[in-house]
N, C-alpha and C positions, 0 to 999 in steps of 0.2 A: 811161677808169678801166673795171677791173674791179669789178661788184656784189657785195660784201660778202657777201652774202646767196647768191647760187647762181651766182656767176663770168663772169657774162655780159655783154657788152657796155653798158655807160650810153650817154644819149646827157647831155649835155653842153648845160642850159638857166639861166635865170634864175627867181628868185619875187620879186614885185613885193611891191611894199606900195603898198597901193588907198585907202581913207580915210584911216588907221593907224600907225605903227611895228607890221612886226613885233616877236614878242614873243615870248620863251620866260619864262611860270610854274611854280614847283612848287607839288604840290598841301599843303595842311594852314594851322594855323593862323599858321605862319610862316612864309607864302610868296618865293619871291626871287626876285623875276623880273629878266630879262636884257633888252636892247633887242640887236634884227640891226639894224633901218632907221632911219633920220633925215631925217626930212623936207630938214634941213638940208643935211646929207652925200649918203650911200649909201643911195640908193631899192630898193634889190632885195639879194639871198644869190646866187649865186652854186648852182648843184643841176646833180643828176646824176639820172637819171628810168631805169628800172631797166624794159623793155616788157617781159622776159622774169617777170618777178615782181613787177609791177609800184609797189616801193618806191623812194623818193628820200631823196636822200645829199644835206647840204648845209655845208659847211664855211666856218667864218667867222670873223675874227680878231675876240677881242670884247673890245673893256674894258676895263680898270682894275676901272674903279667898274661899282656896278652900282645898275638904278633903280627 
């Protein structure tokens, strides 16, 4: 995969959850949360790392519901 920031080749890997599921949370009083992983299902997210600009990119298939 090509880095969307610097066009260098990216290295494929995973981001593992540790003790808690990985979540994205918006800022603000009405914060929105989206769960990326679960102990019962997928415990990692596929990701790509650019060794040139040290950015990472991940693509996930999110569920229709929010947590």
